[in-house]
N, CA, C and O atoms as a printed pandas DataFrame, in Angstrom:
     atom_number atom_name residue_name chain_id  residue_number  x_coord  y_coord  z_coord
0              1         N          MET        A               1  129.294  113.324   80.429
1              2        CA          MET        A               1  128.110  112.704   80.981
2              3         C          MET        A               1  128.366  112.189   82.396
3              4         O          MET        A               1  127.452  112.186   83.221
4              5         N          THR        A               2  129.582  111.760   82.688
5              6        CA          THR        A               2  129.907  111.260   84.017
6              7         C          THR        A               2  129.737  112.355   85.064
7              8         O          THR        A               2  129.266  112.098   86.172
8              9         N          ILE        A               3  130.120  113.566   84.708
9             10        CA          ILE        A               3  129.975  114.686   85.652
10            11         C          ILE        A               3  128.500  114.936   85.926
11            12         O          ILE        A               3  128.111  115.138   87.076
12            13         N          ALA        A               4  127.680  114.926   84.891
13            14        CA          ALA        A               4  126.237  115.128   85.063
14            15         C          ALA        A               4  125.652  114.026   85.939
15            16         O          ALA        A               4  124.839  114.296   86.823
16            17         N          LEU        A               5  126.065  112.788   85.695
17            18        CA          LEU        A               5  125.573  111.667   86.508
18            19         C          LEU        A               5  125.990  111.839   87.958
19            20         O          LEU        A               5  125.184  111.610   88.860
20            21         N          ASP        A               6  127.217  112.231   88.199
21            22        CA          ASP        A               6  127.680  112.447   89.574
22            23         C          ASP        A               6  126.871  113.547   90.256
23            24         O          ASP        A               6  126.503  113.418   91.423
24            25         N          ILE        A               7  126.596  114.618   89.531
25            26        CA          ILE        A               7  125.836  115.734   90.105
26            27         C          ILE        A               7  124.404  115.313   90.408
27            28         O          ILE        A               7  123.908  115.514   91.517
28            29         N          PHE        A               8  123.740  114.720   89.401
29            30        CA          PHE        A               8  122.345  114.323   89.622
30            31         C          PHE        A               8  122.241  113.189   90.634
31            32         O          PHE        A               8  121.297  113.150   91.423
32            33         N          GLY        A               9  123.199  112.265   90.618
33            34        CA          GLY        A               9  123.208  111.193   91.605
34            35         C          GLY        A               9  123.356  111.732   93.020
35            36         O          GLY        A               9  122.671  111.285   93.940
36            37         N          ALA        A              10  124.254  112.695   93.185
37            38        CA          ALA        A              10  124.443  113.301   94.503
38            39         C          ALA        A              10  123.184  114.047   94.941
39            40         O          ALA        A              10  122.774  113.955   96.099
40            41         N          LEU        A              11  122.573  114.784   94.016
41            42        CA          LEU        A              11  121.323  115.490   94.336
42            43         C          LEU        A              11  120.229  114.507   94.753
43            44         O          LEU        A              11  119.510  114.729   95.726
44            45         N          LEU        A              12  120.123  113.420   93.994
45            46        CA          LEU        A              12  119.089  112.421   94.297
46            47         C          LEU        A              12  119.333  111.773   95.650
47            48         O          LEU        A              12  118.409  111.651   96.454
48            49         N          ALA        A              13  120.555  111.360   95.905
49            50        CA          ALA        A              13  120.871  110.729   97.193
50            51         C          ALA        A              13  120.600  111.697   98.340
51            52         O          ALA        A              13  120.006  111.318   99.349
52            53         N          PHE        A              14  121.035  112.944   98.185
53            54        CA          PHE        A              14  120.821  113.955   99.216
54            55         C          PHE        A              14  119.326  114.178   99.455
55            56         O          PHE        A              14  118.882  114.239  100.601
56            57         N          ALA        A              15  118.549  114.300   98.374
57            58        CA          ALA        A              15  117.113  114.554   98.492
58            59         C          ALA        A              15  116.390  113.369   99.128
59            60         O          ALA        A              15  115.556  113.549  100.015
60            61         N          ALA        A              16  116.713  112.156   98.673
61            62        CA          ALA        A              16  116.024  110.970   99.203
62            63         C          ALA        A              16  116.349  110.757  100.678
63            64         O          ALA        A              16  115.456  110.512  101.489
64            65         N          ILE        A              17  117.626  110.853  101.018
65            66        CA          ILE        A              17  118.016  110.648  102.416
66            67         C          ILE        A              17  117.499  111.792  103.285
67            68         O          ILE        A              17  117.071  111.568  104.417
68            69         N          GLY        A              18  117.537  113.001  102.767
69            70        CA          GLY        A              18  116.984  114.140  103.511
70            71         C          GLY        A              18  115.493  113.992  103.755
71            72         O          GLY        A              18  115.001  114.304  104.840
72            73         N          SER        A              19  114.778  113.519  102.750
73            74        CA          SER        A              19  113.348  113.271  102.888
74            75         C          SER        A              19  113.090  112.217  103.968
75            76         O          SER        A              19  112.176  112.352  104.781
76            77         N          ALA        A              20  113.904  111.180  103.958
77            78        CA          ALA        A              20  113.756  110.114  104.953
78            79         C          ALA        A              20  114.025  110.632  106.369
79            80         O          ALA        A              20  113.303  110.300  107.309
80            81         N          ILE        A              21  115.055  111.435  106.504
81            82        CA          ILE        A              21  115.393  111.967  107.824
82            83         C          ILE        A              21  114.259  112.843  108.351
83            84         O          ILE        A              21  113.940  112.802  109.539
84            85         N          SER        A              22  113.654  113.633  107.468
85            86        CA          SER        A              22  112.542  114.481  107.918
86            87         C          SER        A              22  111.353  113.642  108.377
87            88         O          SER        A              22  110.614  114.041  109.277
88            89         N          LYS        A              23  111.173  112.482  107.755
89            90        CA          LYS        A              23  110.104  111.572  108.196
90            91         C          LYS        A              23  110.457  110.964  109.557
91            92         O          LYS        A              23  109.616  110.911  110.454
92            93         N          LEU        A              24  111.693  110.511  109.704
93            94        CA          LEU        A              24  112.103  109.874  110.947
94            95         C          LEU        A              24  112.141  110.855  112.123
95            96         O          LEU        A              24  111.907  110.476  113.270
96            97         N          LYS        A              25  112.441  112.129  111.815
97            98        CA          LYS        A              25  112.451  113.161  112.861
98            99         C          LYS        A              25  111.052  113.693  113.134
99           100         O          LYS        A              25  110.850  114.507  114.035
100          101         N          LYS        A              26  110.085  113.224  112.344
101          102        CA          LYS        A              26  108.684  113.632  112.497
102          103         C          LYS        A              26  108.508  115.153  112.395
103          104         O          LYS        A              26  107.860  115.786  113.229
104          105         N          VAL        A              27  109.106  115.707  111.349
105          106        CA          VAL        A              27  108.946  117.137  111.087
106          107         C          VAL        A              27  107.447  117.409  110.872
107          108         O          VAL        A              27  106.819  116.751  110.041
108          109         N          PRO        A              28  106.870  118.365  111.606
109          110        CA          PRO        A              28  105.419  118.572  111.567
110          111         C          PRO        A              28  104.827  118.738  110.154
111          112         O          PRO        A              28  103.801  118.131  109.845
112          113         N          ASP        A              29  105.455  119.545  109.305
113          114        CA          ASP        A              29  104.919  119.728  107.955
114          115         C          ASP        A              29  104.925  118.424  107.161
115          116         O          ASP        A              29  103.999  118.144  106.401
116          117         N          VAL        A              30  105.970  117.641  107.345
117          118        CA          VAL        A              30  106.076  116.356  106.643
118          119         C          VAL        A              30  105.015  115.396  107.163
119          120         O          VAL        A              30  104.369  114.700  106.379
120          121         N          MET        A              31  104.831  115.354  108.481
121          122        CA          MET        A              31  103.816  114.468  109.059
122          123         C          MET        A              31  102.416  114.867  108.593
123          124         O          MET        A              31  101.573  114.008  108.335
124          125         N          ALA        A              32  102.175  116.173  108.487
125          126        CA          ALA        A              32  100.873  116.635  108.009
126          127         C          ALA        A              32  100.653  116.231  106.556
127          128         O          ALA        A              32   99.559  115.807  106.186
128          129         N          ALA        A              33  101.695  116.362  105.729
129          130        CA          ALA        A              33  101.587  115.974  104.321
130          131         C          ALA        A              33  101.360  114.470  104.195
131          132         O          ALA        A              33  100.570  114.033  103.358
132          133         N          MET        A              34  102.039  113.683  105.011
133          134        CA          MET        A              34  101.862  112.232  104.965
134          135         C          MET        A              34  100.438  111.852  105.370
135          136         O          MET        A              34   99.830  110.967  104.769
136          137         N          ALA        A              35   99.915  112.524  106.386
137          138        CA          ALA        A              35   98.547  112.243  106.829
138          139         C          ALA        A              35   97.535  112.619  105.742
139          140         O          ALA        A              35   96.526  111.936  105.567
140          141         N          LYS        A              36   97.810  113.710  105.010
141          142        CA          LYS        A              36   96.888  114.156  103.951
142          143         C          LYS        A              36   96.751  113.138  102.823
143          144         O          LYS        A              36   95.717  113.081  102.158
144          145         N          VAL        A              37   97.781  112.342  102.609
145          146        CA          VAL        A              37   97.702  111.332  101.546
146          147         C          VAL        A              37   97.356  109.955  102.100
147          148         O          VAL        A              37   97.357  108.973  101.358
148          149         N          GLY        A              38   97.060  109.873  103.389
149          150        CA          GLY        A              38   96.580  108.630  103.965
150          151         C          GLY        A              38   97.638  107.679  104.477
151          152         O          GLY        A              38   97.350  106.503  104.698
152          153         N          VAL        A              39   98.867  108.163  104.672
153          154        CA          VAL        A              39   99.926  107.300  105.212
154          155         C          VAL        A              39   99.720  107.165  106.718
155          156         O          VAL        A              39   99.580  108.156  107.435
156          157         N          LYS        A              40   99.704  105.927  107.172
157          158        CA          LYS        A              40   99.533  105.664  108.606
158          159         C          LYS        A              40  100.888  105.823  109.296
159          160         O          LYS        A              40  101.929  105.578  108.685
160          161         N          PRO        A              41  100.879  106.229  110.564
161          162        CA          PRO        A              41  102.134  106.443  111.286
162          163         C          PRO        A              41  103.078  105.230  111.275
163          164         O          PRO        A              41  104.296  105.402  111.232
164          165         N          ASN        A              42  102.533  104.016  111.313
165          166        CA          ASN        A              42  103.400  102.837  111.325
166          167         C          ASN        A              42  104.029  102.561  109.963
167          168         O          ASN        A              42  104.941  101.740  109.868
168          169         N          GLN        A              43  103.563  103.227  108.908
169          170        CA          GLN        A              43  104.137  103.057  107.575
170          171         C          GLN        A              43  105.318  103.996  107.331
171          172         O          GLN        A              43  106.126  103.753  106.435
172          173         N          ILE        A              44  105.421  105.035  108.100
173          174        CA          ILE        A              44  106.443  106.057  107.872
174          175         C          ILE        A              44  107.868  105.506  108.000
175          176         O          ILE        A              44  108.695  105.813  107.141
176          177         N          PRO        A              45  108.202  104.710  109.022
177          178        CA          PRO        A              45  109.570  104.166  109.073
178          179         C          PRO        A              45  109.905  103.285  107.867
179          180         O          PRO        A              45  111.049  103.267  107.413
180          181         N          VAL        A              46  108.926  102.565  107.355
181          182        CA          VAL        A              46  109.162  101.723  106.174
182          183         C          VAL        A              46  109.477  102.598  104.965
183          184         O          VAL        A              46  110.419  102.322  104.223
184          185         N          LEU        A              47  108.696  103.642  104.770
185          186        CA          LEU        A              47  108.930  104.558  103.640
186          187         C          LEU        A              47  110.291  105.242  103.774
187          188         O          LEU        A              47  111.021  105.385  102.793
188          189         N          ALA        A              48  110.624  105.658  104.988
189          190        CA          ALA        A              48  111.917  106.311  105.214
190          191         C          ALA        A              48  113.069  105.341  104.935
191          192         O          ALA        A              48  114.086  105.730  104.359
192          193         N          THR        A              49  112.910  104.100  105.339
193          194        CA          THR        A              49  113.949  103.099  105.080
194          195         C          THR        A              49  114.142  102.888  103.582
195          196         O          THR        A              49  115.273  102.776  103.110
196          197         N          LEU        A              50  113.047  102.834  102.837
197          198        CA          LEU        A              50  113.146  102.680  101.385
198          199         C          LEU        A              50  113.899  103.853  100.758
199          200         O          LEU        A              50  114.714  103.662   99.856
200          201         N          GLU        A              51  113.624  105.059  101.236
201          202        CA          GLU        A              51  114.323  106.233  100.705
202          203         C          GLU        A              51  115.815  106.192  101.042
203          204         O          GLU        A              51  116.655  106.511  100.201
204          205         N          ILE        A              52  116.134  105.803  102.263
205          206        CA          ILE        A              52  117.545  105.720  102.659
206          207         C          ILE        A              52  118.267  104.670  101.823
207          208         O          ILE        A              52  119.361  104.920  101.318
208          209         N          LEU        A              53  117.664  103.507  101.676
209          210        CA          LEU        A              53  118.289  102.455  100.872
210          211         C          LEU        A              53  118.450  102.892   99.418
211          212         O          LEU        A              53  119.470  102.608   98.790
212          213         N          GLY        A              54  117.452  103.575   98.890
213          214        CA          GLY        A              54  117.560  104.085   97.520
214          215         C          GLY        A              54  118.685  105.090   97.387
215          216         O          GLY        A              54  119.460  105.035   96.433
216          217         N          GLY        A              55  118.782  106.014   98.343
217          218        CA          GLY        A              55  119.849  107.011   98.316
218          219         C          GLY        A              55  121.231  106.388   98.426
219          220         O          GLY        A              55  122.154  106.776   97.709
220          221         N          LEU        A              56  121.371  105.423   99.326
221          222        CA          LEU        A              56  122.662  104.737   99.461
222          223         C          LEU        A              56  122.989  103.931   98.207
223          224         O          LEU        A              56  124.146  103.863   97.793
224          225         N          GLY        A              57  121.979  103.325   97.611
225          226        CA          GLY        A              57  122.183  102.581   96.366
226          227         C          GLY        A              57  122.636  103.475   95.232
227          228         O          GLY        A              57  123.463  103.076   94.412
228          229         N          VAL        A              58  122.099  104.679   95.183
229          230        CA          VAL        A              58  122.517  105.639   94.152
230          231         C          VAL        A              58  123.982  106.023   94.365
231          232         O          VAL        A              58  124.747  106.123   93.406
232          233         N          ILE        A              59  124.366  106.234   95.614
233          234        CA          ILE        A              59  125.768  106.573   95.912
234          235         C          ILE        A              59  126.688  105.422   95.503
235          236         O          ILE        A              59  127.693  105.634   94.824
236          237         N          LEU        A              60  126.342  104.216   95.917
237          238        CA          LEU        A              60  127.159  103.050   95.553
238          239         C          LEU        A              60  127.089  102.774   94.058
239          240         O          LEU        A              60  127.986  102.150   93.491
240          241         N          GLY        A              61  126.028  103.237   93.430
241          242        CA          GLY        A              61  125.859  103.067   91.990
242          243         C          GLY        A              61  126.863  103.843   91.163
243          244         O          GLY        A              61  126.974  103.631   89.955
244          245         N          ILE        A              62  127.592  104.740   91.801
245          246        CA          ILE        A              62  128.671  105.440   91.098
246          247         C          ILE        A              62  129.698  104.420   90.611
247          248         O          ILE        A              62  130.294  104.587   89.546
248          249         N          TRP        A              63  129.898  103.366   91.395
249          250        CA          TRP        A              63  130.889  102.345   91.058
250          251         C          TRP        A              63  130.271  101.087   90.440
251          252         O          TRP        A              63  130.978  100.268   89.853
252          253         N          SER        A              64  128.974  100.941   90.573
253          254        CA          SER        A              64  128.294   99.755   90.050
254          255         C          SER        A              64  127.077  100.183   89.238
255          256         O          SER        A              64  126.049  100.566   89.797
256          257         N          LYS        A              65  127.202  100.115   87.921
257          258        CA          LYS        A              65  126.105  100.555   87.057
258          259         C          LYS        A              65  124.787   99.835   87.374
259          260         O          LYS        A              65  123.759  100.498   87.508
260          261         N          PRO        A              66  124.784   98.497   87.499
261          262        CA          PRO        A              66  123.494   97.841   87.773
262          263         C          PRO        A              66  122.833   98.338   89.063
263          264         O          PRO        A              66  121.622   98.554   89.098
264          265         N          LEU        A              67  123.621   98.516   90.110
265          266        CA          LEU        A              67  123.063   99.014   91.366
266          267         C          LEU        A              67  122.553  100.442   91.206
267          268         O          LEU        A              67  121.503  100.790   91.747
268          269         N          GLY        A              68  123.281  101.262   90.472
269          270        CA          GLY        A              68  122.853  102.637   90.236
270          271         C          GLY        A              68  121.542  102.706   89.466
271          272         O          GLY        A              68  120.658  103.497   89.792
272          273         N          VAL        A              69  121.429  101.873   88.447
273          274        CA          VAL        A              69  120.197  101.855   87.642
274          275         C          VAL        A              69  119.017  101.398   88.491
275          276         O          VAL        A              69  117.963  102.033   88.496
276          277         N          VAL        A              70  119.201  100.296   89.206
277          278        CA          VAL        A              70  118.109   99.751   90.016
278          279         C          VAL        A              70  117.701  100.736   91.113
279          280         O          VAL        A              70  116.511  100.945   91.348
280          281         N          SER        A              71  118.668  101.329   91.773
281          282        CA          SER        A              71  118.368  102.243   92.879
282          283         C          SER        A              71  117.653  103.500   92.398
283          284         O          SER        A              71  116.654  103.914   92.986
284          285         N          SER        A              72  118.167  104.105   91.331
285          286        CA          SER        A              72  117.519  105.329   90.850
286          287         C          SER        A              72  116.141  105.015   90.264
287          288         O          SER        A              72  115.209  105.802   90.432
288          289         N          ALA        A              73  115.999  103.878   89.579
289          290        CA          ALA        A              73  114.688  103.490   89.036
290          291         C          ALA        A              73  113.704  103.194   90.170
291          292         O          ALA        A              73  112.520  103.515   90.066
292          293         N          ALA        A              74  114.193  102.583   91.248
293          294        CA          ALA        A              74  113.323  102.315   92.395
294          295         C          ALA        A              74  112.834  103.627   93.022
295          296         O          ALA        A              74  111.686  103.720   93.456
296          297         N          LEU        A              75  113.702  104.630   93.066
297          298        CA          LEU        A              75  113.282  105.928   93.590
298          299         C          LEU        A              75  112.294  106.613   92.646
299          300         O          LEU        A              75  111.398  107.323   93.101
300          301         N          VAL        A              76  112.448  106.406   91.343
301          302        CA          VAL        A              76  111.443  106.918   90.400
302          303         C          VAL        A              76  110.085  106.314   90.753
303          304         O          VAL        A              76  109.094  107.035   90.865
304          305         N          LEU        A              77  110.041  105.014   90.927
305          306        CA          LEU        A              77  108.776  104.344   91.249
306          307         C          LEU        A              77  108.223  104.797   92.600
307          308         O          LEU        A              77  107.017  104.989   92.748
308          309         N          TYR        A              78  109.100  104.965   93.572
309          310        CA          TYR        A              78  108.671  105.443   94.893
310          311         C          TYR        A              78  107.959  106.794   94.757
311          312         O          TYR        A              78  106.892  107.010   95.332
312          313         N          PHE        A              79  108.571  107.694   93.986
313          314        CA          PHE        A              79  107.983  109.026   93.871
314          315         C          PHE        A              79  106.807  109.069   92.897
315          316         O          PHE        A              79  105.984  109.982   92.975
316          317         N          VAL        A              80  106.710  108.115   91.993
317          318        CA          VAL        A              80  105.491  107.968   91.192
318          319         C          VAL        A              80  104.336  107.651   92.137
319          320         O          VAL        A              80  103.243  108.204   92.008
320          321         N          GLY        A              81  104.591  106.757   93.084
321          322        CA          GLY        A              81  103.572  106.431   94.080
322          323         C          GLY        A              81  103.174  107.632   94.914
323          324         O          GLY        A              81  101.995  107.838   95.200
324          325         N          ALA        A              82  104.165  108.424   95.303
325          326        CA          ALA        A              82  103.877  109.633   96.087
326          327         C          ALA        A              82  103.036  110.616   95.274
327          328         O          ALA        A              82  102.063  111.181   95.773
328          329         N          LEU        A              83  103.427  110.808   94.019
329          330        CA          LEU        A              83  102.675  111.734   93.161
330          331         C          LEU        A              83  101.263  111.223   92.910
331          332         O          LEU        A              83  100.309  112.001   92.921
332          333         N          TYR        A              84  101.125  109.932   92.686
333          334        CA          TYR        A              84   99.796  109.354   92.481
334          335         C          TYR        A              84   98.916  109.611   93.702
335          336         O          TYR        A              84   97.740  109.949   93.566
336          337         N          SER        A              85   99.488  109.451   94.887
337          338        CA          SER        A              85   98.725  109.694   96.112
338          339         C          SER        A              85   98.223  111.129   96.174
339          340         O          SER        A              85   97.089  111.378   96.583
340          341         N          HIS        A              86   99.056  112.063   95.771
341          342        CA          HIS        A              86   98.648  113.474   95.769
342          343         C          HIS        A              86   97.634  113.757   94.665
343          344         O          HIS        A              86   96.628  114.425   94.904
344          345         N          PHE        A              87   97.891  113.252   93.454
345          346        CA          PHE        A              87   96.972  113.502   92.329
346          347         C          PHE        A              87   95.598  112.906   92.597
347          348         O          PHE        A              87   94.582  113.516   92.263
348          349         N          SER        A              88   95.557  111.728   93.194
349          350        CA          SER        A              88   94.273  111.073   93.442
350          351         C          SER        A              88   93.431  111.835   94.458
351          352         O          SER        A              88   92.212  111.671   94.517
352          353         N          ARG        A              89   94.081  112.656   95.244
353          354        CA          ARG        A              89   93.357  113.486   96.217
354          355         C          ARG        A              89   93.217  114.928   95.744
355          356         O          ARG        A              89   92.781  115.800   96.496
356          357         N          LYS        A              90   93.589  115.168   94.495
357          358        CA          LYS        A              90   93.462  116.483   93.852
358          359         C          LYS        A              90   94.148  117.597   94.646
359          360         O          LYS        A              90   93.609  118.692   94.804
360          361         N          HIS        A              91   95.351  117.288   95.140
361          362        CA          HIS        A              91   96.118  118.299   95.859
362          363         C          HIS        A              91   96.712  119.315   94.895
363          364         O          HIS        A              91   96.871  119.051   93.703
364          365         N          LYS        A              92   97.032  120.476   95.435
365          366        CA          LYS        A              92   97.673  121.527   94.650
366          367         C          LYS        A              92   99.167  121.243   94.550
367          368         O          LYS        A              92   99.716  120.468   95.334
368          369         N          VAL        A              93   99.820  121.879   93.576
369          370        CA          VAL        A              93  101.251  121.667   93.352
370          371         C          VAL        A              93  102.050  121.979   94.619
371          372         O          VAL        A              93  103.057  121.323   94.887
372          373         N          ALA        A              94  101.625  122.951   95.384
373          374        CA          ALA        A              94  102.335  123.293   96.615
374          375         C          ALA        A              94  102.395  122.110   97.577
375          376         O          ALA        A              94  103.316  122.016   98.389
376          377         N          ASP        A              95  101.416  121.205   97.489
377          378        CA          ASP        A              95  101.378  120.047   98.372
378          379         C          ASP        A              95  102.333  118.937   97.943
379          380         O          ASP        A              95  102.742  118.118   98.765
380          381         N          PHE        A              96  102.688  118.907   96.659
381          382        CA          PHE        A              96  103.537  117.811   96.189
382          383         C          PHE        A              96  104.750  118.283   95.399
383          384         O          PHE        A              96  105.358  117.500   94.670
384          385         N          GLY        A              97  105.102  119.546   95.535
385          386        CA          GLY        A              97  106.241  120.101   94.804
386          387         C          GLY        A              97  107.550  119.382   95.086
387          388         O          GLY        A              97  108.327  119.127   94.165
388          389         N          ALA        A              98  107.803  119.054   96.336
389          390        CA          ALA        A              98  109.056  118.363   96.676
390          391         C          ALA        A              98  109.096  116.975   96.037
391          392         O          ALA        A              98  110.122  116.572   95.488
392          393         N          ALA        A              99  107.993  116.254   96.108
393          394        CA          ALA        A              99  107.941  114.915   95.495
394          395         C          ALA        A              99  108.128  115.009   93.983
395          396         O          ALA        A              99  108.793  114.163   93.386
396          397         N          LEU        A             100  107.553  116.018   93.373
397          398        CA          LEU        A             100  107.706  116.212   91.926
398          399         C          LEU        A             100  109.163  116.515   91.575
399          400         O          LEU        A             100  109.696  115.978   90.604
400          401         N          GLY        A             101  109.797  117.369   92.359
401          402        CA          GLY        A             101  111.198  117.702   92.118
402          403         C          GLY        A             101  112.111  116.495   92.238
403          404         O          GLY        A             101  112.997  116.294   91.407
404          405         N          ILE        A             102  111.895  115.693   93.274
405          406        CA          ILE        A             102  112.726  114.510   93.450
406          407         C          ILE        A             102  112.441  113.489   92.348
407          408         O          ILE        A             102  113.353  112.803   91.886
408          409         N          PHE        A             103  111.192  113.387   91.932
409          410        CA          PHE        A             103  110.843  112.496   90.821
410          411         C          PHE        A             103  111.611  112.888   89.561
411          412         O          PHE        A             103  112.147  112.022   88.870
412          413         N          VAL        A             104  111.667  114.173   89.260
413          414        CA          VAL        A             104  112.385  114.646   88.066
414          415         C          VAL        A             104  113.875  114.320   88.180
415          416         O          VAL        A             104  114.480  113.835   87.224
416          417         N          ILE        A             105  114.461  114.585   89.339
417          418        CA          ILE        A             105  115.880  114.286   89.543
418          419         C          ILE        A             105  116.135  112.781   89.423
419          420         O          ILE        A             105  117.130  112.366   88.829
420          421         N          ALA        A             106  115.245  111.970   89.979
421          422        CA          ALA        A             106  115.396  110.512   89.897
422          423         C          ALA        A             106  115.283  110.022   88.462
423          424         O          ALA        A             106  116.009  109.116   88.052
424          425         N          THR        A             107  114.378  110.615   87.703
425          426        CA          THR        A             107  114.207  110.229   86.301
426          427         C          THR        A             107  115.460  110.567   85.495
427          428         O          THR        A             107  115.944  109.743   84.719
428          429         N          ILE        A             108  115.977  111.767   85.679
429          430        CA          ILE        A             108  117.189  112.177   84.967
430          431         C          ILE        A             108  118.362  111.282   85.369
431          432         O          ILE        A             108  119.142  110.861   84.515
432          433         N          THR        A             109  118.489  110.993   86.655
433          434        CA          THR        A             109  119.572  110.133   87.131
434          435         C          THR        A             109  119.470  108.745   86.507
435          436         O          THR        A             109  120.479  108.176   86.089
436          437         N          THR        A             110  118.273  108.204   86.441
437          438        CA          THR        A             110  118.083  106.882   85.840
438          439         C          THR        A             110  118.476  106.892   84.371
439          440         O          THR        A             110  119.158  105.980   83.903
440          441         N          LEU        A             111  118.054  107.910   83.649
441          442        CA          LEU        A             111  118.421  108.006   82.228
442          443         C          LEU        A             111  119.933  108.115   82.045
443          444         O          LEU        A             111  120.505  107.487   81.154
444          445         N          LEU        A             112  120.571  108.911   82.889
445          446        CA          LEU        A             112  122.037  109.040   82.815
446          447         C          LEU        A             112  122.721  107.730   83.178
447          448         O          LEU        A             112  123.740  107.372   82.588
448          449         N          GLN        A             113  122.161  107.017   84.146
449          450        CA          GLN        A             113  122.729  105.715   84.529
450          451         C          GLN        A             113  122.649  104.748   83.339
451          452         O          GLN        A             113  123.601  104.015   83.069
452          453         N          LEU        A             114  121.535  104.748   82.643
453          454        CA          LEU        A             114  121.348  103.838   81.526
454          455         C          LEU        A             114  122.271  104.156   80.354
455          456         O          LEU        A             114  122.656  103.258   79.604
456          457         N          LYS        A             115  122.633  105.450   80.191
457          458        CA          LYS        A             115  123.462  105.867   79.062
458          459         C          LYS        A             115  124.956  105.709   79.307
459          460         O          LYS        A             115  125.746  105.830   78.371
460          461         N          ARG        A             116  125.358  105.442   80.540
461          462        CA          ARG        A             116  126.815  105.384   80.785
462          463         C          ARG        A             116  127.427  104.095   80.321
463          464         O          ARG        A             116  128.635  103.901   80.458
């Protein structure tokens, strides 16, 4: 189970931090997706910071179970919010596939964190 947790934790940290970097670099597709769900430009650095902190918390959570649980659970909630934003606007799966994928990885990571 430790190997699975390390793999999913690394995937989650990579995905969350990568997502944040794409927001901070203002990647056009990401900015368009954020605008489609009603995120204002001044909110983007805050969202990116939350993703970075969550990703770093997951990494540090390898050595600290409570931090790992809290960080991965916080990322689950973050991506629940992202998915809700897409669902409430009746977007297609292509519009929220990345958020759904990261949500699944975050959920699995949280469950593995709780079982260790």
